[in-house]
PDB file with one MODEL, atoms N, CA, C and O in Angstrom:
MODEL        1
ATOM      1  N   MET A   1     252.874 123.421  77.446  1.00  0.00           N
ATOM      2  CA  MET A   1     252.442 123.891  76.508  1.00  0.00           C
ATOM      3  C   MET A   1     252.150 122.583  75.497  1.00  0.00           C
ATOM      4  O   MET A   1     252.996 122.506  74.606  1.00  0.00           O
ATOM      5  N   THR A   2     251.538 121.964  75.474  1.00  0.00           N
ATOM      6  CA  THR A   2     251.077 120.891  74.125  1.00  0.00           C
ATOM      7  C   THR A   2     250.768 121.295  73.226  1.00  0.00           C
ATOM      8  O   THR A   2     250.154 122.355  73.110  1.00  0.00           O
ATOM      9  N   ALA A   3     251.150 120.468  72.227  1.00  0.00           N
ATOM     10  CA  ALA A   3     251.328 120.275  70.883  1.00  0.00           C
ATOM     11  C   ALA A   3     249.143 120.230  70.475  1.00  0.00           C
ATOM     12  O   ALA A   3     248.607 119.171  70.800  1.00  0.00           O
ATOM     13  N   PHE A   4     248.520 120.960  70.057  1.00  0.00           N
ATOM     14  CA  PHE A   4     246.993 120.344  69.970  1.00  0.00           C
ATOM     15  C   PHE A   4     246.769 120.951  67.907  1.00  0.00           C
ATOM     16  O   PHE A   4     247.492 121.444  67.042  1.00  0.00           O
ATOM     17  N   ASN A   5     245.435 120.521  68.025  1.00  0.00           N
ATOM     18  CA  ASN A   5     244.917 120.295  66.460  1.00  0.00           C
ATOM     19  C   ASN A   5     243.685 121.147  66.330  1.00  0.00           C
ATOM     20  O   ASN A   5     243.104 121.690  67.270  1.00  0.00           O
ATOM     21  N   ILE A   6     243.468 121.184  65.499  1.00  0.00           N
ATOM     22  CA  ILE A   6     242.715 123.058  65.119  1.00  0.00           C
ATOM     23  C   ILE A   6     242.107 123.004  63.637  1.00  0.00           C
ATOM     24  O   ILE A   6     243.040 122.666  62.908  1.00  0.00           O
ATOM     25  N   GLU A   7     240.834 123.210  62.804  1.00  0.00           N
ATOM     26  CA  GLU A   7     240.290 122.780  62.413  1.00  0.00           C
ATOM     27  C   GLU A   7     240.434 124.230  61.753  1.00  0.00           C
ATOM     28  O   GLU A   7     240.517 125.299  62.359  1.00  0.00           O
ATOM     29  N   ILE A   8     240.443 124.029  60.422  1.00  0.00           N
ATOM     30  CA  ILE A   8     239.861 125.852  59.407  1.00  0.00           C
ATOM     31  C   ILE A   8     240.079 124.851  58.386  1.00  0.00           C
ATOM     32  O   ILE A   8     240.458 123.698  58.179  1.00  0.00           O
ATOM     33  N   ASP A   9     239.361 126.560  57.534  1.00  0.00           N
ATOM     34  CA  ASP A   9     238.874 126.657  56.203  1.00  0.00           C
ATOM     35  C   ASP A   9     239.826 127.082  55.261  1.00  0.00           C
ATOM     36  O   ASP A   9     240.333 128.144  55.620  1.00  0.00           O
ATOM     37  N   HIS A  10     240.223 126.699  54.293  1.00  0.00           N
ATOM     38  CA  HIS A  10     240.834 126.413  53.342  1.00  0.00           C
ATOM     39  C   HIS A  10     240.549 126.201  51.258  1.00  0.00           C
ATOM     40  O   HIS A  10     240.661 125.341  50.385  1.00  0.00           O
ATOM     41  N   ASN A  11     240.137 127.673  51.427  1.00  0.00           N
ATOM     42  CA  ASN A  11     239.450 127.342  49.431  1.00  0.00           C
ATOM     43  C   ASN A  11     238.434 126.246  49.660  1.00  0.00           C
ATOM     44  O   ASN A  11     238.473 125.514  48.671  1.00  0.00           O
ATOM     45  N   ASP A  12     237.395 125.745  50.676  1.00  0.00           N
ATOM     46  CA  ASP A  12     236.442 125.535  50.816  1.00  0.00           C
ATOM     47  C   ASP A  12     236.824 124.129  51.089  1.00  0.00           C
ATOM     48  O   ASP A  12     235.956 123.317  50.768  1.00  0.00           O
ATOM     49  N   GLN A  13     237.575 123.792  51.446  1.00  0.00           N
ATOM     50  CA  GLN A  13     238.110 122.385  52.479  1.00  0.00           C
ATOM     51  C   GLN A  13     238.580 122.681  53.179  1.00  0.00           C
ATOM     52  O   GLN A  13     239.642 123.305  53.173  1.00  0.00           O
ATOM     53  N   ALA A  14     237.839 122.274  54.194  1.00  0.00           N
ATOM     54  CA  ALA A  14     237.368 121.779  56.453  1.00  0.00           C
ATOM     55  C   ALA A  14     239.583 121.042  56.259  1.00  0.00           C
ATOM     56  O   ALA A  14     239.707 120.137  55.434  1.00  0.00           O
ATOM     57  N   ILE A  15     240.798 121.455  56.924  1.00  0.00           N
ATOM     58  CA  ILE A  15     241.925 120.881  56.601  1.00  0.00           C
ATOM     59  C   ILE A  15     242.266 121.117  58.237  1.00  0.00           C
ATOM     60  O   ILE A  15     241.948 122.095  58.913  1.00  0.00           O
ATOM     61  N   THR A  16     243.039 119.873  58.677  1.00  0.00           N
ATOM     62  CA  THR A  16     243.837 120.272  60.363  1.00  0.00           C
ATOM     63  C   THR A  16     244.812 120.302  60.360  1.00  0.00           C
ATOM     64  O   THR A  16     245.444 119.461  59.722  1.00  0.00           O
ATOM     65  N   LEU A  17     245.549 121.475  61.205  1.00  0.00           N
ATOM     66  CA  LEU A  17     247.090 121.425  61.578  1.00  0.00           C
ATOM     67  C   LEU A  17     247.543 121.793  62.449  1.00  0.00           C
ATOM     68  O   LEU A  17     247.158 122.511  63.372  1.00  0.00           O
ATOM     69  N   THR A  18     248.246 121.410  62.261  1.00  0.00           N
ATOM     70  CA  THR A  18     248.839 121.183  64.320  1.00  0.00           C
ATOM     71  C   THR A  18     249.618 122.130  65.103  1.00  0.00           C
ATOM     72  O   THR A  18     250.813 122.245  64.832  1.00  0.00           O
ATOM     73  N   ILE A  19     248.979 122.993  66.267  1.00  0.00           N
ATOM     74  CA  ILE A  19     249.689 124.325  67.012  1.00  0.00           C
ATOM     75  C   ILE A  19     250.234 123.661  67.608  1.00  0.00           C
ATOM     76  O   ILE A  19     249.794 122.841  68.413  1.00  0.00           O
ATOM     77  N   ILE A  20     252.530 124.145  67.004  1.00  0.00           N
ATOM     78  CA  ILE A  20     252.705 123.656  68.731  1.00  0.00           C
ATOM     79  C   ILE A  20     254.107 124.823  69.182  1.00  0.00           C
ATOM     80  O   ILE A  20     255.206 125.162  68.743  1.00  0.00           O
ATOM     81  N   PRO A  21     252.910 125.199  70.689  1.00  0.00           N
ATOM     82  CA  PRO A  21     253.603 126.516  71.549  1.00  0.00           C
ATOM     83  C   PRO A  21     255.031 126.013  71.094  1.00  0.00           C
ATOM     84  O   PRO A  21     255.346 125.010  70.453  1.00  0.00           O
ATOM     85  N   LYS A  22     255.922 127.205  71.723  1.00  0.00           N
ATOM     86  CA  LYS A  22     257.299 127.428  71.340  1.00  0.00           C
ATOM     87  C   LYS A  22     256.657 128.675  72.697  1.00  0.00           C
ATOM     88  O   LYS A  22     255.546 129.118  72.986  1.00  0.00           O
ATOM     89  N   ALA A  23     258.402 128.911  73.363  1.00  0.00           N
ATOM     90  CA  ALA A  23     258.280 130.197  74.346  1.00  0.00           C
ATOM     91  C   ALA A  23     257.928 132.059  73.715  1.00  0.00           C
ATOM     92  O   ALA A  23     257.760 133.116  74.323  1.00  0.00           O
ATOM     93  N   ASP A  24     257.941 131.778  72.593  1.00  0.00           N
ATOM     94  CA  ASP A  24     257.119 133.698  72.376  1.00  0.00           C
ATOM     95  C   ASP A  24     255.725 133.558  70.747  1.00  0.00           C
ATOM     96  O   ASP A  24     254.811 134.272  70.334  1.00  0.00           O
ATOM     97  N   TYR A  25     256.470 131.947  70.245  1.00  0.00           N
ATOM     98  CA  TYR A  25     255.184 132.268  69.189  1.00  0.00           C
ATOM     99  C   TYR A  25     254.431 131.420  68.929  1.00  0.00           C
ATOM    100  O   TYR A  25     253.944 131.251  70.047  1.00  0.00           O
ATOM    101  N   PHE A  26     253.586 130.235  67.849  1.00  0.00           N
ATOM    102  CA  PHE A  26     253.271 129.420  68.197  1.00  0.00           C
ATOM    103  C   PHE A  26     253.911 128.954  66.059  1.00  0.00           C
ATOM    104  O   PHE A  26     254.155 129.796  65.194  1.00  0.00           O
ATOM    105  N   LYS A  27     253.968 127.614  65.928  1.00  0.00           N
ATOM    106  CA  LYS A  27     254.162 126.200  64.967  1.00  0.00           C
ATOM    107  C   LYS A  27     253.176 126.147  64.595  1.00  0.00           C
ATOM    108  O   LYS A  27     252.162 125.756  65.173  1.00  0.00           O
ATOM    109  N   ILE A  28     253.342 126.639  63.282  1.00  0.00           N
ATOM    110  CA  ILE A  28     251.319 126.144  62.983  1.00  0.00           C
ATOM    111  C   ILE A  28     252.358 124.697  61.814  1.00  0.00           C
ATOM    112  O   ILE A  28     253.247 125.190  61.120  1.00  0.00           O
ATOM    113  N   VAL A  29     252.152 122.965  61.689  1.00  0.00           N
ATOM    114  CA  VAL A  29     252.804 122.296  60.466  1.00  0.00           C
ATOM    115  C   VAL A  29     250.700 121.281  60.269  1.00  0.00           C
ATOM    116  O   VAL A  29     249.965 120.619  61.002  1.00  0.00           O
ATOM    117  N   TYR A  30     250.674 121.801  58.880  1.00  0.00           N
ATOM    118  CA  TYR A  30     250.493 120.642  58.401  1.00  0.00           C
ATOM    119  C   TYR A  30     250.787 119.253  57.392  1.00  0.00           C
ATOM    120  O   TYR A  30     251.429 119.236  56.342  1.00  0.00           O
ATOM    121  N   LEU A  31     250.356 118.541  57.820  1.00  0.00           N
ATOM    122  CA  LEU A  31     250.986 116.722  57.163  1.00  0.00           C
ATOM    123  C   LEU A  31     251.928 116.448  57.463  1.00  0.00           C
ATOM    124  O   LEU A  31     252.490 115.602  56.768  1.00  0.00           O
ATOM    125  N   GLY A  32     252.914 117.194  59.102  1.00  0.00           N
ATOM    126  CA  GLY A  32     253.641 116.705  59.361  1.00  0.00           C
ATOM    127  C   GLY A  32     254.666 117.357  58.535  1.00  0.00           C
ATOM    128  O   GLY A  32     255.601 116.573  58.370  1.00  0.00           O
ATOM    129  N   ASP A  33     254.879 118.606  57.888  1.00  0.00           N
ATOM    130  CA  ASP A  33     255.628 119.620  57.396  1.00  0.00           C
ATOM    131  C   ASP A  33     255.480 121.017  58.704  1.00  0.00           C
ATOM    132  O   ASP A  33     254.431 121.296  59.285  1.00  0.00           O
ATOM    133  N   LEU A  34     256.706 121.652  58.892  1.00  0.00           N
ATOM    134  CA  LEU A  34     255.745 122.739  58.774  1.00  0.00           C
ATOM    135  C   LEU A  34     256.103 124.387  58.003  1.00  0.00           C
ATOM    136  O   LEU A  34     257.204 124.861  57.722  1.00  0.00           O
ATOM    137  N   LEU A  35     254.505 125.078  57.783  1.00  0.00           N
ATOM    138  CA  LEU A  35     254.280 125.940  57.046  1.00  0.00           C
ATOM    139  C   LEU A  35     254.246 126.982  57.690  1.00  0.00           C
ATOM    140  O   LEU A  35     253.342 127.732  57.323  1.00  0.00           O
ATOM    141  N   GLY A  36     255.011 127.439  58.708  1.00  0.00           N
ATOM    142  CA  GLY A  36     255.097 128.689  59.405  1.00  0.00           C
ATOM    143  C   GLY A  36     254.816 128.623  60.698  1.00  0.00           C
ATOM    144  O   GLY A  36     254.502 127.528  61.164  1.00  0.00           O
ATOM    145  N   ALA A  37     254.893 130.211  61.850  1.00  0.00           N
ATOM    146  CA  ALA A  37     254.561 130.305  62.851  1.00  0.00           C
ATOM    147  C   ALA A  37     253.985 131.835  63.204  1.00  0.00           C
ATOM    148  O   ALA A  37     254.648 132.821  62.884  1.00  0.00           O
ATOM    149  N   ILE A  38     253.364 131.893  63.535  1.00  0.00           N
ATOM    150  CA  ILE A  38     252.031 133.141  63.569  1.00  0.00           C
ATOM    151  C   ILE A  38     252.918 133.325  65.291  1.00  0.00           C
ATOM    152  O   ILE A  38     253.460 132.348  65.808  1.00  0.00           O
ATOM    153  N   LYS A  39     252.914 134.453  65.838  1.00  0.00           N
ATOM    154  CA  LYS A  39     252.923 135.147  67.366  1.00  0.00           C
ATOM    155  C   LYS A  39     252.509 136.516  67.802  1.00  0.00           C
ATOM    156  O   LYS A  39     252.899 137.453  67.106  1.00  0.00           O
ATOM    157  N   LYS A  40     251.781 136.765  68.846  1.00  0.00           N
ATOM    158  CA  LYS A  40     250.708 138.090  69.071  1.00  0.00           C
ATOM    159  C   LYS A  40     251.583 138.876  69.488  1.00  0.00           C
ATOM    160  O   LYS A  40     252.539 138.607  70.214  1.00  0.00           O
ATOM    161  N   GLN A  41     251.104 140.476  68.775  1.00  0.00           N
ATOM    162  CA  GLN A  41     252.502 141.000  69.011  1.00  0.00           C
ATOM    163  C   GLN A  41     251.132 142.783  69.227  1.00  0.00           C
ATOM    164  O   GLN A  41     250.511 143.267  68.280  1.00  0.00           O
ATOM    165  N   GLU A  42     251.073 143.341  70.789  1.00  0.00           N
ATOM    166  CA  GLU A  42     249.714 143.774  71.826  1.00  0.00           C
ATOM    167  C   GLU A  42     248.587 143.244  70.897  1.00  0.00           C
ATOM    168  O   GLU A  42     248.826 142.145  70.397  1.00  0.00           O
ATOM    169  N   SER A  43     247.275 143.887  70.543  1.00  0.00           N
ATOM    170  CA  SER A  43     246.619 143.043  70.218  1.00  0.00           C
ATOM    171  C   SER A  43     246.401 142.633  68.581  1.00  0.00           C
ATOM    172  O   SER A  43     245.294 142.848  68.088  1.00  0.00           O
ATOM    173  N   ASP A  44     247.287 142.146  67.899  1.00  0.00           N
ATOM    174  CA  ASP A  44     247.732 141.991  66.731  1.00  0.00           C
ATOM    175  C   ASP A  44     248.725 140.584  66.430  1.00  0.00           C
ATOM    176  O   ASP A  44     249.952 140.483  66.422  1.00  0.00           O
ATOM    177  N   TRP A  45     247.673 139.587  66.197  1.00  0.00           N
ATOM    178  CA  TRP A  45     248.555 138.027  65.001  1.00  0.00           C
ATOM    179  C   TRP A  45     249.619 138.450  64.348  1.00  0.00           C
ATOM    180  O   TRP A  45     249.347 139.641  64.197  1.00  0.00           O
ATOM    181  N   ILE A  46     251.185 138.183  63.603  1.00  0.00           N
ATOM    182  CA  ILE A  46     251.862 137.922  62.490  1.00  0.00           C
ATOM    183  C   ILE A  46     252.293 137.026  62.294  1.00  0.00           C
ATOM    184  O   ILE A  46     252.543 136.218  63.188  1.00  0.00           O
ATOM    185  N   LEU A  47     252.542 136.826  61.066  1.00  0.00           N
ATOM    186  CA  LEU A  47     253.393 135.984  60.703  1.00  0.00           C
ATOM    187  C   LEU A  47     254.836 136.369  60.260  1.00  0.00           C
ATOM    188  O   LEU A  47     255.303 137.332  59.652  1.00  0.00           O
ATOM    189  N   LEU A  48     255.570 134.776  61.027  1.00  0.00           N
ATOM    190  CA  LEU A  48     256.916 135.180  61.426  1.00  0.00           C
ATOM    191  C   LEU A  48     257.725 135.065  59.230  1.00  0.00           C
ATOM    192  O   LEU A  48     257.379 134.280  58.348  1.00  0.00           O
ATOM    193  N   LYS A  49     258.324 135.711  59.197  1.00  0.00           N
ATOM    194  CA  LYS A  49     259.872 135.436  58.526  1.00  0.00           C
ATOM    195  C   LYS A  49     260.369 133.934  58.674  1.00  0.00           C
ATOM    196  O   LYS A  49     261.015 133.534  59.643  1.00  0.00           O
ATOM    197  N   ALA A  50     260.022 133.222  57.687  1.00  0.00           N
ATOM    198  CA  ALA A  50     260.896 131.519  58.234  1.00  0.00           C
ATOM    199  C   ALA A  50     262.668 131.456  59.165  1.00  0.00           C
ATOM    200  O   ALA A  50     263.220 130.782  60.034  1.00  0.00           O
ATOM    201  N   GLU A  51     263.091 133.126  57.898  1.00  0.00           N
ATOM    202  CA  GLU A  51     264.377 133.199  59.018  1.00  0.00           C
ATOM    203  C   GLU A  51     263.936 133.573  60.990  1.00  0.00           C
ATOM    204  O   GLU A  51     264.877 133.898  61.714  1.00  0.00           O
ATOM    205  N   GLU A  52     262.739 133.484  61.497  1.00  0.00           N
ATOM    206  CA  GLU A  52     262.388 133.950  62.913  1.00  0.00           C
ATOM    207  C   GLU A  52     262.336 132.395  63.740  1.00  0.00           C
ATOM    208  O   GLU A  52     262.613 132.116  64.906  1.00  0.00           O
ATOM    209  N   ILE A  53     261.781 131.397  62.413  1.00  0.00           N
ATOM    210  CA  ILE A  53     261.712 129.866  62.962  1.00  0.00           C
ATOM    211  C   ILE A  53     262.587 129.341  63.045  1.00  0.00           C
ATOM    212  O   ILE A  53     262.998 129.306  61.885  1.00  0.00           O
ATOM    213  N   GLU A  54     263.233 128.862  63.613  1.00  0.00           N
ATOM    214  CA  GLU A  54     262.823 127.115  64.751  1.00  0.00           C
ATOM    215  C   GLU A  54     262.713 126.166  63.561  1.00  0.00           C
ATOM    216  O   GLU A  54     263.056 127.219  63.024  1.00  0.00           O
ATOM    217  N   PRO A  55     262.638 125.641  63.014  1.00  0.00           N
ATOM    218  CA  PRO A  55     262.413 124.307  62.908  1.00  0.00           C
ATOM    219  C   PRO A  55     262.510 123.231  63.012  1.00  0.00           C
ATOM    220  O   PRO A  55     261.807 122.396  62.443  1.00  0.00           O
ATOM    221  N   GLY A  56     263.956 122.896  64.223  1.00  0.00           N
ATOM    222  CA  GLY A  56     263.605 121.636  64.886  1.00  0.00           C
ATOM    223  C   GLY A  56     263.283 120.510  63.542  1.00  0.00           C
ATOM    224  O   GLY A  56     263.543 120.641  62.346  1.00  0.00           O
ATOM    225  N   GLU A  57     262.771 119.641  64.112  1.00  0.00           N
ATOM    226  CA  GLU A  57     263.451 118.456  62.881  1.00  0.00           C
ATOM    227  C   GLU A  57     262.197 118.405  62.289  1.00  0.00           C
ATOM    228  O   GLU A  57     261.705 117.295  62.089  1.00  0.00           O
ATOM    229  N   LEU A  58     261.571 119.442  61.962  1.00  0.00           N
ATOM    230  CA  LEU A  58     260.553 119.385  60.823  1.00  0.00           C
ATOM    231  C   LEU A  58     260.835 120.644  59.805  1.00  0.00           C
ATOM    232  O   LEU A  58     261.182 121.780  60.128  1.00  0.00           O
ATOM    233  N   VAL A  59     260.513 119.969  58.064  1.00  0.00           N
ATOM    234  CA  VAL A  59     260.639 120.671  57.375  1.00  0.00           C
ATOM    235  C   VAL A  59     259.865 121.624  56.387  1.00  0.00           C
ATOM    236  O   VAL A  59     258.669 121.480  56.641  1.00  0.00           O
ATOM    237  N   PRO A  60     260.014 122.421  55.498  1.00  0.00           N
ATOM    238  CA  PRO A  60     259.250 123.660  55.761  1.00  0.00           C
ATOM    239  C   PRO A  60     257.829 122.526  54.324  1.00  0.00           C
ATOM    240  O   PRO A  60     257.923 121.380  53.884  1.00  0.00           O
ATOM    241  N   PHE A  61     256.964 123.399  54.135  1.00  0.00           N
ATOM    242  CA  PHE A  61     256.268 122.919  53.338  1.00  0.00           C
ATOM    243  C   PHE A  61     256.901 123.315  52.174  1.00  0.00           C
ATOM    244  O   PHE A  61     257.733 124.176  51.889  1.00  0.00           O
ATOM    245  N   LYS A  62     255.900 121.922  51.197  1.00  0.00           N
ATOM    246  CA  LYS A  62     256.327 122.580  50.354  1.00  0.00           C
ATOM    247  C   LYS A  62     254.717 122.383  49.371  1.00  0.00           C
ATOM    248  O   LYS A  62     253.695 122.912  49.810  1.00  0.00           O
ATOM    249  N   LEU A  63     254.697 121.722  48.287  1.00  0.00           N
ATOM    250  CA  LEU A  63     253.757 121.024  48.227  1.00  0.00           C
ATOM    251  C   LEU A  63     252.753 119.834  48.092  1.00  0.00           C
ATOM    252  O   LEU A  63     252.942 119.491  46.925  1.00  0.00           O
ATOM    253  N   THR A  64     251.836 119.038  48.580  1.00  0.00           N
ATOM    254  CA  THR A  64     250.880 118.209  49.337  1.00  0.00           C
ATOM    255  C   THR A  64     251.497 116.653  47.452  1.00  0.00           C
ATOM    256  O   THR A  64     251.934 116.937  46.337  1.00  0.00           O
ATOM    257  N   GLU A  65     251.218 115.444  48.002  1.00  0.00           N
ATOM    258  CA  GLU A  65     251.733 115.087  47.073  1.00  0.00           C
ATOM    259  C   GLU A  65     250.737 115.129  45.911  1.00  0.00           C
ATOM    260  O   GLU A  65     251.219 114.686  44.868  1.00  0.00           O
ATOM    261  N   LYS A  66     249.384 115.579  45.821  1.00  0.00           N
ATOM    262  CA  LYS A  66     248.719 116.143  44.813  1.00  0.00           C
ATOM    263  C   LYS A  66     248.506 117.651  44.243  1.00  0.00           C
ATOM    264  O   LYS A  66     247.528 118.228  43.768  1.00  0.00           O
ATOM    265  N   GLY A  67     250.515 118.226  44.624  1.00  0.00           N
ATOM    266  CA  GLY A  67     250.363 118.852  44.377  1.00  0.00           C
ATOM    267  C   GLY A  67     249.988 120.791  44.298  1.00  0.00           C
ATOM    268  O   GLY A  67     250.305 121.880  43.821  1.00  0.00           O
ATOM    269  N   TYR A  68     248.497 119.545  45.769  1.00  0.00           N
ATOM    270  CA  TYR A  68     248.111 120.768  46.404  1.00  0.00           C
ATOM    271  C   TYR A  68     248.708 121.942  46.957  1.00  0.00           C
ATOM    272  O   TYR A  68     249.375 121.477  47.882  1.00  0.00           O
ATOM    273  N   HIS A  69     248.944 123.675  46.959  1.00  0.00           N
ATOM    274  CA  HIS A  69     249.511 124.169  47.826  1.00  0.00           C
ATOM    275  C   HIS A  69     248.754 124.737  48.488  1.00  0.00           C
ATOM    276  O   HIS A  69     247.725 125.144  47.948  1.00  0.00           O
ATOM    277  N   LEU A  70     248.991 124.995  49.997  1.00  0.00           N
ATOM    278  CA  LEU A  70     248.494 125.912  51.458  1.00  0.00           C
ATOM    279  C   LEU A  70     249.435 126.939  51.399  1.00  0.00           C
ATOM    280  O   LEU A  70     250.640 126.940  51.148  1.00  0.00           O
ATOM    281  N   SER A  71     248.454 128.009  51.744  1.00  0.00           N
ATOM    282  CA  SER A  71     249.452 129.196  52.147  1.00  0.00           C
ATOM    283  C   SER A  71     249.028 130.081  52.785  1.00  0.00           C
ATOM    284  O   SER A  71     247.850 130.346  52.542  1.00  0.00           O
ATOM    285  N   LEU A  72     249.933 131.192  54.181  1.00  0.00           N
ATOM    286  CA  LEU A  72     248.688 131.769  54.850  1.00  0.00           C
ATOM    287  C   LEU A  72     248.634 132.981  54.166  1.00  0.00           C
ATOM    288  O   LEU A  72     249.398 133.822  53.691  1.00  0.00           O
ATOM    289  N   GLY A  73     246.924 132.655  54.350  1.00  0.00           N
ATOM    290  CA  GLY A  73     246.648 134.476  53.897  1.00  0.00           C
ATOM    291  C   GLY A  73     246.207 135.135  55.416  1.00  0.00           C
ATOM    292  O   GLY A  73     246.335 134.936  56.624  1.00  0.00           O
ATOM    293  N   VAL A  74     245.665 135.962  54.546  1.00  0.00           N
ATOM    294  CA  VAL A  74     245.716 136.319  56.934  1.00  0.00           C
ATOM    295  C   VAL A  74     243.662 136.287  56.382  1.00  0.00           C
ATOM    296  O   VAL A  74     243.361 137.481  56.359  1.00  0.00           O
ATOM    297  N   ALA A  75     242.902 135.788  56.155  1.00  0.00           N
ATOM    298  CA  ALA A  75     241.521 134.810  56.149  1.00  0.00           C
ATOM    299  C   ALA A  75     242.624 133.409  57.098  1.00  0.00           C
ATOM    300  O   ALA A  75     242.722 133.352  58.324  1.00  0.00           O
ATOM    301  N   GLU A  76     243.311 132.441  56.106  1.00  0.00           N
ATOM    302  CA  GLU A  76     244.231 131.368  57.539  1.00  0.00           C
ATOM    303  C   GLU A  76     244.537 131.964  58.718  1.00  0.00           C
ATOM    304  O   GLU A  76     243.882 131.272  59.497  1.00  0.00           O
ATOM    305  N   ILE A  77     245.043 132.710  59.319  1.00  0.00           N
ATOM    306  CA  ILE A  77     245.676 133.387  60.382  1.00  0.00           C
ATOM    307  C   ILE A  77     244.658 133.944  61.027  1.00  0.00           C
ATOM    308  O   ILE A  77     244.825 133.960  62.246  1.00  0.00           O
ATOM    309  N   ASN A  78     243.671 134.403  60.650  1.00  0.00           N
ATOM    310  CA  ASN A  78     242.554 135.454  61.783  1.00  0.00           C
ATOM    311  C   ASN A  78     242.173 133.675  61.863  1.00  0.00           C
ATOM    312  O   ASN A  78     242.841 133.314  62.833  1.00  0.00           O
ATOM    313  N   GLN A  79     241.620 132.743  61.453  1.00  0.00           N
ATOM    314  CA  GLN A  79     241.081 131.463  61.725  1.00  0.00           C
ATOM    315  C   GLN A  79     242.330 131.292  62.846  1.00  0.00           C
ATOM    316  O   GLN A  79     241.989 131.459  64.017  1.00  0.00           O
ATOM    317  N   ILE A  80     243.588 131.010  62.620  1.00  0.00           N
ATOM    318  CA  ILE A  80     244.071 129.495  63.715  1.00  0.00           C
ATOM    319  C   ILE A  80     244.353 130.951  64.831  1.00  0.00           C
ATOM    320  O   ILE A  80     244.260 130.933  66.058  1.00  0.00           O
ATOM    321  N   SER A  81     244.794 132.407  63.757  1.00  0.00           N
ATOM    322  CA  SER A  81     245.619 132.700  65.577  1.00  0.00           C
ATOM    323  C   SER A  81     242.925 132.889  67.255  1.00  0.00           C
ATOM    324  O   SER A  81     242.670 132.750  68.451  1.00  0.00           O
ATOM    325  N   GLY A  82     241.820 133.321  65.609  1.00  0.00           N
ATOM    326  CA  GLY A  82     241.332 132.867  66.260  1.00  0.00           C
ATOM    327  C   GLY A  82     241.816 131.600  67.419  1.00  0.00           C
ATOM    328  O   GLY A  82     242.055 131.999  68.559  1.00  0.00           O
ATOM    329  N   ALA A  83     242.032 129.346  66.998  1.00  0.00           N
ATOM    330  CA  ALA A  83     241.616 129.073  67.388  1.00  0.00           C
ATOM    331  C   ALA A  83     242.709 128.879  69.151  1.00  0.00           C
ATOM    332  O   ALA A  83     242.764 128.432  70.296  1.00  0.00           O
ATOM    333  N   ILE A  84     243.374 129.668  68.033  1.00  0.00           N
ATOM    334  CA  ILE A  84     244.159 128.964  69.762  1.00  0.00           C
ATOM    335  C   ILE A  84     244.189 130.250  70.550  1.00  0.00           C
ATOM    336  O   ILE A  84     244.957 130.537  71.469  1.00  0.00           O
ATOM    337  N   GLU A  85     242.795 131.290  69.804  1.00  0.00           N
ATOM    338  CA  GLU A  85     242.994 131.659  71.394  1.00  0.00           C
ATOM    339  C   GLU A  85     242.177 130.997  72.222  1.00  0.00           C
ATOM    340  O   GLU A  85     242.191 130.702  73.417  1.00  0.00           O
ATOM    341  N   ASN A  86     241.280 130.791  71.082  1.00  0.00           N
ATOM    342  CA  ASN A  86     240.074 129.607  72.472  1.00  0.00           C
ATOM    343  C   ASN A  86     240.734 128.687  72.767  1.00  0.00           C
ATOM    344  O   ASN A  86     240.478 128.656  73.970  1.00  0.00           O
ATOM    345  N   HIS A  87     241.721 127.510  72.524  1.00  0.00           N
ATOM    346  CA  HIS A  87     242.554 126.698  72.834  1.00  0.00           C
ATOM    347  C   HIS A  87     243.025 126.703  73.699  1.00  0.00           C
ATOM    348  O   HIS A  87     243.458 125.695  74.258  1.00  0.00           O
ATOM    349  N   LEU A  88     243.164 128.757  74.439  1.00  0.00           N
ATOM    350  CA  LEU A  88     244.417 129.144  75.745  1.00  0.00           C
ATOM    351  C   LEU A  88     242.955 129.505  76.821  1.00  0.00           C
ATOM    352  O   LEU A  88     243.073 129.513  78.046  1.00  0.00           O
ATOM    353  N   LYS A  89     242.068 129.693  76.352  1.00  0.00           N
ATOM    354  CA  LYS A  89     240.657 129.757  77.650  1.00  0.00           C
ATOM    355  C   LYS A  89     241.151 129.070  78.974  1.00  0.00           C
ATOM    356  O   LYS A  89     240.402 128.998  79.949  1.00  0.00           O
TER     357      LYS A  89
ENDMDL
END
């Protein structure tokens, strides 16, 4: 499966994320940097710990040029997992 883009709402702002499918999880990329990864475990989606993710050529995301911090909370994980499930249909 190839990478695909999704759009989510974060702090009342629409942002575009790139989803990179791996063998058993999905990398989440923002502005070319690795934001995190999630995987489906039974009917739930879980956020992986940093040490569980193979970064490859991506660097971990810190702050945008404007100092904007993006975090993956429950609301973001729910939006991302829903978009992934819709893409896989």
